[in-house]
C-alpha positions as CSV (number, residue, x, y, z in Angstrom):
1,M,-19.3,357.1,-32.8
2,R,-19.5,353.5,-31.4
3,I,-22.5,352.8,-33.7
4,L,-20.7,354.1,-36.7
5,K,-17.6,352.1,-35.9
6,N,-19.7,348.9,-35.6
7,N,-21.3,349.6,-39.0
8,K,-18.0,350.1,-40.7
9,S,-16.7,346.7,-39.3
10,G,-19.8,345.0,-40.6
11,F,-19.3,346.5,-44.1
12,V,-15.6,345.4,-44.2
13,L,-16.6,341.9,-43.2
14,L,-19.3,341.7,-45.8
15,A,-17.0,343.1,-48.5
16,S,-14.3,340.6,-47.6
17,L,-16.8,337.8,-47.9
18,F,-17.9,339.0,-51.3
19,I,-14.3,339.3,-52.5
20,A,-13.4,335.9,-51.1
21,L,-16.4,334.4,-52.9
22,F,-15.5,336.1,-56.1
23,L,-11.9,334.9,-56.0
24,T,-13.1,331.4,-55.2
25,I,-15.5,331.3,-58.2
26,F,-12.9,332.9,-60.5
27,L,-10.2,330.5,-59.5
28,G,-12.6,327.6,-59.7
29,V,-13.6,328.6,-63.3
30,A,-9.9,329.1,-64.2
31,F,-9.0,325.6,-62.9
32,M,-12.0,324.1,-64.7
33,R,-11.0,325.8,-68.0
34,S,-7.4,324.7,-67.5
35,G,-8.5,321.2,-66.9
36,A,-10.8,321.3,-69.9
37,Q,-8.0,322.7,-72.1
38,L,-5.6,320.0,-70.8
39,D,-8.2,317.3,-71.6
40,M,-8.7,318.8,-75.0
41,A,-4.9,318.9,-75.6
42,N,-4.6,315.3,-74.4
43,L,-7.5,314.3,-76.7
44,R,-5.9,316.0,-79.7
45,R,-2.6,314.3,-78.9
46,A,-4.2,310.9,-78.5
47,T,-6.2,311.4,-81.7
48,H,-3.1,312.4,-83.7
49,E,-1.2,309.4,-82.2
50,S,-3.9,306.9,-83.1
51,F,-4.3,308.3,-86.7
52,H,-0.5,308.2,-87.2
53,A,-0.5,304.6,-85.9
54,A,-3.3,303.6,-88.3
55,E,-1.4,305.1,-91.2
56,S,1.7,303.2,-90.2
57,G,-0.3,300.0,-90.2
58,I,-1.5,300.6,-93.8
59,E,2.1,301.4,-94.8
60,R,3.3,298.2,-93.1
61,A,0.7,296.1,-94.9
62,V,1.7,297.5,-98.3
63,F,5.3,296.7,-97.5
64,E,4.5,293.2,-96.5
65,L,2.3,292.7,-99.6
66,R,5.1,293.9,-101.8
67,S,7.4,291.4,-100.2
68,D,4.9,288.5,-100.4
69,G,1.7,288.9,-102.3
70,S,0.1,286.0,-100.4
71,W,0.6,287.8,-97.0
72,Q,-2.7,287.5,-95.3
73,V,-4.0,288.2,-91.8
74,G,-7.6,287.9,-90.6
75,E,-10.0,289.5,-88.3
76,E,-9.4,286.9,-85.6
77,T,-5.6,287.1,-85.8
78,P,-4.7,290.7,-86.8
79,F,-1.1,291.8,-87.4
80,T,-0.1,294.1,-84.5
81,D,2.9,296.3,-83.8
82,T,3.8,299.5,-81.8
83,I,5.1,302.9,-83.1
84,A,8.1,304.2,-81.3
85,S,9.0,307.9,-80.7
86,Q,11.9,309.2,-82.9
87,E,13.3,311.2,-79.9
88,E,12.8,308.3,-77.4
89,P,12.9,305.0,-79.3
90,D,12.0,303.1,-76.1
91,D,8.7,305.1,-75.8
92,A,5.7,303.8,-77.7
93,I,3.5,306.6,-79.1
94,G,0.8,304.2,-80.4
95,S,0.0,300.8,-81.8
96,Y,-1.9,299.3,-84.7
97,A,-3.7,296.1,-85.7
98,V,-4.0,295.2,-89.4
99,E,-6.5,293.0,-91.1
100,V,-6.5,291.9,-94.7
101,A,-9.3,290.4,-96.8
102,A,-9.9,289.5,-100.4
103,A,-11.7,292.0,-102.6
104,D,-13.1,291.9,-106.2
105,D,-10.7,292.4,-109.2
106,L,-10.4,295.9,-110.6
107,F,-9.0,296.9,-114.0
108,G,-8.1,293.3,-114.6
109,F,-5.9,293.1,-111.4
110,A,-6.4,291.4,-108.0
111,T,-7.2,293.6,-105.0
112,V,-7.4,293.2,-101.3
113,W,-9.0,295.2,-98.4
114,V,-6.7,296.4,-95.7
115,R,-8.0,297.9,-92.4
116,S,-5.7,299.3,-89.8
117,L,-7.0,300.1,-86.3
118,G,-4.7,302.7,-84.6
119,L,-4.5,303.4,-80.9
120,D,-2.8,306.1,-79.0
121,S,0.0,305.4,-76.4
122,L,-2.6,304.9,-73.6
123,G,-4.9,302.8,-75.8
124,D,-7.9,305.1,-75.2
125,V,-8.7,306.6,-78.6
126,P,-9.2,304.3,-81.6
127,R,-9.1,305.5,-85.2
128,A,-9.4,303.2,-88.3
129,I,-8.3,303.5,-91.9
130,L,-9.6,301.3,-94.7
131,A,-7.6,300.9,-97.9
132,R,-8.0,298.9,-101.1
133,V,-4.7,297.7,-102.5
134,L,-4.1,296.5,-106.0
135,I,-1.7,293.6,-105.9
136,E,-0.1,291.6,-108.7
137,N,2.8,289.4,-109.3
138,P,5.0,291.1,-112.0
139,G,5.6,287.6,-113.3
140,R,2.0,287.7,-114.6
141,F,3.2,289.9,-117.5
142,M,5.4,288.9,-120.4
143,V,6.8,292.5,-120.1
144,S,6.0,295.1,-117.5
145,T,7.5,298.6,-117.3
146,L,6.7,302.1,-116.1
147,G,8.6,303.4,-119.1
148,E,8.1,303.2,-122.9
149,L,7.7,299.8,-124.5
150,R,8.5,299.9,-128.2
151,I,7.6,296.7,-130.0
152,A,9.1,296.4,-133.5
153,S,8.3,294.4,-136.6
154,G,9.1,290.7,-136.3
155,A,8.2,290.5,-132.6
156,T,5.8,287.9,-131.3
157,V,4.5,288.2,-127.7
158,D,2.5,285.3,-126.2
159,E,1.2,286.8,-123.0
160,D,0.0,290.0,-121.2
161,I,2.1,293.2,-121.4
162,L,2.0,296.3,-119.1
163,A,3.7,299.6,-119.8
164,K,3.3,303.3,-119.2
165,D,3.5,304.0,-123.0
166,I,3.2,301.3,-125.7
167,I,4.4,302.0,-129.2
168,F,4.0,299.5,-132.0
169,D,6.8,300.3,-134.4
170,V,6.0,298.8,-137.8
171,N,8.9,299.1,-140.3
172,A,7.1,299.8,-143.6
173,S,10.3,299.3,-145.6
174,L,10.3,295.6,-144.9
175,P,8.4,293.1,-147.0
176,D,4.8,292.7,-145.8
177,E,5.3,289.3,-144.1
178,E,8.2,290.7,-142.1
179,Q,6.3,293.8,-140.8
180,T,4.0,291.8,-138.6
181,I,3.8,292.2,-134.8
182,I,1.7,289.6,-133.0
183,I,0.4,290.0,-129.5
184,N,-1.3,286.8,-128.2
185,G,-2.1,288.3,-124.7
186,D,-3.9,291.3,-123.2
187,I,-2.4,294.8,-123.3
188,F,-2.5,297.2,-120.3
189,Y,-1.2,300.7,-120.6
190,I,-1.0,303.5,-118.0
191,N,-0.6,306.6,-120.2
192,S,-0.8,306.0,-124.0
193,I,-0.8,303.5,-126.8
194,T,0.1,304.2,-130.4
195,G,0.3,302.2,-133.6
196,E,-2.1,299.4,-132.5
197,T,-4.5,300.1,-135.4
198,N,-1.8,299.4,-138.0
199,P,-2.9,296.4,-140.1
200,A,0.5,294.8,-139.4
201,V,-0.3,294.7,-135.7
202,V,-2.2,291.6,-134.8
203,I,-3.8,291.6,-131.3
204,N,-5.4,288.2,-130.4
205,G,-6.2,289.1,-126.8
206,E,-8.7,291.6,-125.3
207,A,-8.8,295.2,-126.5
208,P,-6.1,297.3,-125.0
209,Q,-7.1,298.6,-121.5
210,E,-6.0,301.7,-119.7
211,T,-5.1,301.0,-116.0
212,P,-4.4,303.2,-112.9
213,S,-0.9,304.3,-112.1
214,I,1.1,301.4,-110.8
215,T,4.2,301.3,-108.6
216,F,7.1,299.3,-110.0
217,A,7.9,296.2,-107.9
218,G,11.6,297.1,-107.7
219,V,14.7,295.5,-106.4
220,D,15.0,296.1,-102.6
221,L,18.7,295.7,-102.0
222,V,18.4,295.9,-98.2
223,R,15.8,293.2,-98.1
224,Y,17.8,290.8,-100.4
225,E,21.1,291.4,-98.7
226,T,19.4,290.7,-95.3
227,I,17.9,287.5,-96.6
228,A,21.1,286.3,-98.2
229,Q,23.2,287.1,-95.0
230,S,20.7,285.2,-92.9
231,L,21.0,282.1,-95.1
232,V,24.8,281.9,-95.3
233,D,25.2,279.6,-92.3
234,T,22.7,277.1,-93.7
235,E,24.5,277.1,-97.1
236,E,21.3,278.4,-98.8
237,S,22.9,281.6,-100.1
238,F,26.1,283.1,-101.4
239,V,27.2,286.7,-100.8
240,H,30.0,288.4,-102.7
241,D,31.6,291.8,-102.7
242,G,32.8,293.0,-106.1
243,N,32.0,291.9,-109.6
244,L,31.3,288.2,-110.1
245,T,31.1,285.7,-113.0
246,I,28.7,282.8,-112.5
247,D,28.7,279.6,-114.5
248,L,25.2,278.3,-113.7
249,A,26.3,274.7,-114.5
250,D,29.0,274.9,-111.9
251,L,27.6,276.6,-108.8
252,D,30.1,274.5,-106.7
253,G,32.8,276.7,-108.2
254,L,31.5,279.6,-106.0
255,I,32.5,278.0,-102.7
256,T,35.7,276.6,-101.4
257,D,34.3,273.7,-99.3
258,P,32.4,271.0,-101.2
259,V,28.8,270.5,-100.2
260,E,27.2,267.1,-100.1
261,G,24.8,266.8,-103.0
262,G,26.1,270.0,-104.6
263,F,25.8,273.7,-103.7
264,E,22.1,274.7,-104.3
265,P,21.6,278.3,-103.0
266,Q,18.2,279.9,-103.0
267,I,19.7,283.4,-103.5
268,I,23.0,284.8,-104.6
269,Y,23.6,288.4,-103.7
270,V,26.4,290.4,-105.3
271,N,27.7,293.9,-104.4
272,G,28.7,294.7,-108.0
273,D,28.0,293.4,-111.5
274,V,27.1,289.8,-112.2
275,T,28.0,288.1,-115.5
276,V,26.0,284.9,-115.9
277,S,25.5,282.1,-118.4
278,G,25.0,278.3,-118.5
279,E,22.5,275.6,-117.7
280,Y,21.0,275.7,-114.2
281,N,19.6,272.7,-112.3
282,V,18.2,274.6,-109.3
283,S,15.6,277.3,-108.8
284,L,17.3,280.5,-107.5
285,L,17.4,284.2,-107.4
286,I,20.5,286.2,-108.4
287,V,20.5,289.8,-107.2
288,A,23.2,292.4,-108.3
289,D,23.4,295.9,-106.9
290,G,25.0,296.8,-110.3
291,N,24.2,295.3,-113.7
292,V,23.4,291.7,-114.7
293,I,25.3,290.8,-117.8
294,I,24.0,287.8,-119.8
295,D,27.1,286.5,-121.6
296,G,25.6,283.3,-123.1
297,A,22.6,281.0,-123.1
298,V,20.8,280.9,-119.8
299,I,18.6,277.8,-119.8
300,P,17.3,275.1,-117.5
301,D,19.1,271.7,-117.4
302,S,16.9,269.5,-119.6
303,S,17.9,266.4,-117.5
304,V,16.2,267.7,-114.4
305,E,12.7,266.3,-114.1
306,D,11.2,269.2,-112.1
307,V,12.1,272.1,-114.4
308,P,13.9,274.9,-112.3
309,Q,13.4,278.6,-112.7
310,I,15.8,281.5,-112.3
311,G,15.4,285.2,-111.5
312,L,18.0,287.7,-112.7
313,F,17.5,291.0,-110.7
314,A,19.6,294.1,-111.4
315,K,19.5,297.3,-109.4
316,Q,20.7,298.9,-112.6
317,D,20.3,297.3,-116.1
318,V,20.2,293.8,-117.6
319,I,22.6,293.7,-120.6
320,I,23.4,291.3,-123.4
321,P,26.8,292.7,-124.4
322,E,28.1,293.0,-127.9
323,G,30.1,289.9,-128.8
324,V,27.9,287.7,-126.6
325,A,28.6,284.0,-126.8
326,A,25.7,283.1,-129.0
327,S,25.4,280.1,-131.3
328,A,27.2,279.9,-134.6
329,D,24.1,281.5,-136.3
330,G,24.0,284.3,-133.7
331,D,21.0,282.7,-131.9
332,L,20.6,283.0,-128.2
333,A,18.2,281.3,-125.7
334,I,17.3,282.8,-122.3
335,N,14.9,281.3,-119.9
336,A,14.6,283.6,-116.9
337,F,12.6,286.2,-115.0
338,V,14.5,289.4,-115.7
339,M,14.1,292.6,-113.6
340,A,16.0,295.9,-114.0
341,D,15.3,298.6,-111.4
342,G,17.3,301.5,-112.8
343,D,19.5,303.1,-110.1
344,G,21.7,306.2,-110.4
345,E,22.5,306.9,-114.1
346,S,21.1,303.6,-115.3
347,E,17.6,303.6,-116.8
348,G,16.4,300.2,-115.7
349,L,16.6,298.6,-119.2
350,F,16.8,295.1,-120.8
351,I,19.1,295.8,-123.8
352,A,21.2,294.0,-126.3
353,E,24.3,295.9,-127.4
354,G,25.6,295.9,-131.0
355,P,24.5,296.8,-134.5
356,V,20.9,296.3,-135.4
357,G,20.2,292.9,-137.0
358,S,23.8,291.7,-136.4
359,L,22.7,288.6,-134.5
360,G,20.2,285.8,-135.4
361,T,17.2,284.8,-133.2
362,L,16.5,285.6,-129.6
363,E,14.4,283.0,-127.9
364,F,13.3,284.5,-124.6
365,T,11.2,282.4,-122.2
366,G,10.0,283.8,-118.9
367,A,9.0,287.4,-118.0
368,I,10.6,290.9,-118.1
369,A,10.0,293.6,-115.5
370,V,12.0,296.8,-116.1
371,R,11.6,300.4,-114.9
372,G,12.6,302.0,-118.2
373,K,13.2,305.5,-116.9
374,G,13.1,307.9,-119.9
375,A,14.1,305.3,-122.5
376,T,12.8,302.3,-124.4
377,A,12.5,299.7,-121.7
378,V,13.3,296.6,-123.9
379,D,15.6,297.0,-126.9
380,M,16.6,293.7,-128.6
381,D,17.0,295.1,-132.1
382,T,20.5,293.6,-132.2
383,F,18.7,290.3,-133.0
384,D,17.1,289.9,-136.4
385,D,14.2,288.0,-134.9
386,R,12.8,288.1,-131.4
387,L,10.5,285.4,-130.0
388,Y,9.1,286.1,-126.5
389,T,7.4,283.1,-124.8
390,Y,5.7,283.5,-121.4
391,N,6.6,281.0,-118.7
392,T,3.3,280.0,-117.0
393,E,5.1,278.5,-114.0
394,L,6.2,281.9,-112.9
395,I,2.6,282.3,-111.5
396,S,1.4,278.8,-111.0
397,N,4.4,277.3,-109.2
398,R,6.4,280.3,-108.0
399,K,9.6,278.4,-107.8
400,I,11.8,281.5,-107.8
401,P,12.1,282.5,-104.1
402,F,11.7,286.1,-102.7
403,V,10.0,287.6,-105.8
404,P,8.6,291.1,-105.1
405,F,5.0,292.1,-105.9
406,I,3.3,295.1,-107.3
407,A,1.2,296.7,-104.5
408,N,-0.6,300.0,-104.9
409,I,-3.2,301.8,-102.8
410,I,-6.1,302.7,-105.1
411,E,-8.7,303.7,-102.5
412,W,-8.2,305.1,-98.9
413,R,-10.5,306.5,-96.3
414,E,-11.0,306.8,-92.6
415,V,-13.8,304.7,-91.2
416,N,-15.6,304.1,-88.0
417,P,-13.6,301.5,-85.9
418,N,-16.9,299.6,-85.3
419,D,-17.8,299.3,-89.0
420,P,-17.8,295.6,-90.3
421,F,-14.8,294.3,-92.1
422,P,-14.4,293.5,-94.9
423,P,-16.8,296.2,-96.0
424,T,-20.1,295.3,-97.6
């Protein structure tokens, strides 16, 4: 009996050791798996954070390029910023560093390379995105629109035009010499072009070229109001709530206190409609969150040696009203960069109201950029003759401040963070 009891004690001890060893191995494996799963979860989180940060860097670069087409940062001095959590704004969930380099032209447009290197909140996991961005000053085109551009008999256009759909509308009922449409620049279209083979249509530039889809530059009201408010104290801007009539020859009339040398704002921002006319002697940008109404000639002061330029930007439409203060012959001269964004029920148009052919000659010098949602973007049929002349200084001298740019991503891919930049 004593021997049997000793044997049972030895079995229990041995079984206990095996059970303890099994539990130790089991718990060790469980802890290892938990640690591995936690590491994998952290890696997935870090990878997601760094990719989100890299995307944010690309979006920031496009935003900056739309605000200023000359915005450039290099490999030695990248543009950096952090990404904050929406739930906890004080907590960073990642960061990015952006580089920009020149690229070859595509489709007749300038392009740049943009690389964004994203990092997670701990800075451990890098991911990189490379994009090619089409960039262009809308002032390059005599007319640019994402809508329909209908060009009628009697029109002469001296520079490049860009539109989603271009229609050459030849009026066969007119005498032969009055049917002619003359285009002295290049033609870019996004969707379609019709009527260009009509013998009355004379194209002196390159053959019409189809282009990729392009984002309209647009009128960023938040940006312009912020700029205008920041310049009020330095007397370089004027901000007005409600509709406003501006005599460009008397900008001093906008302010109550006289300014030495005359009031010369860079930007006028109006929360309402702007009615404008007169001779201007300073380069400036006028922005309306409603319509811009041109109620008379808008031309530079011929006595100024350095010819100024003016931008007329409407969040809605740019309108020449019926009964406009034209010359005795019904002629009207406009020298400006016109932009109509089309907001709410407006279409983003540049239009002249009144019966067809009821006015004389429109002499337009400058450039036109209008969204043209669902309608003919530029309609000046109220004038019997329309002469559009491009202002080359809109590109060469860029006197109008704060002009937006077209910036579109046309190529995008994830790359190895160690790949050379710009790409070969």
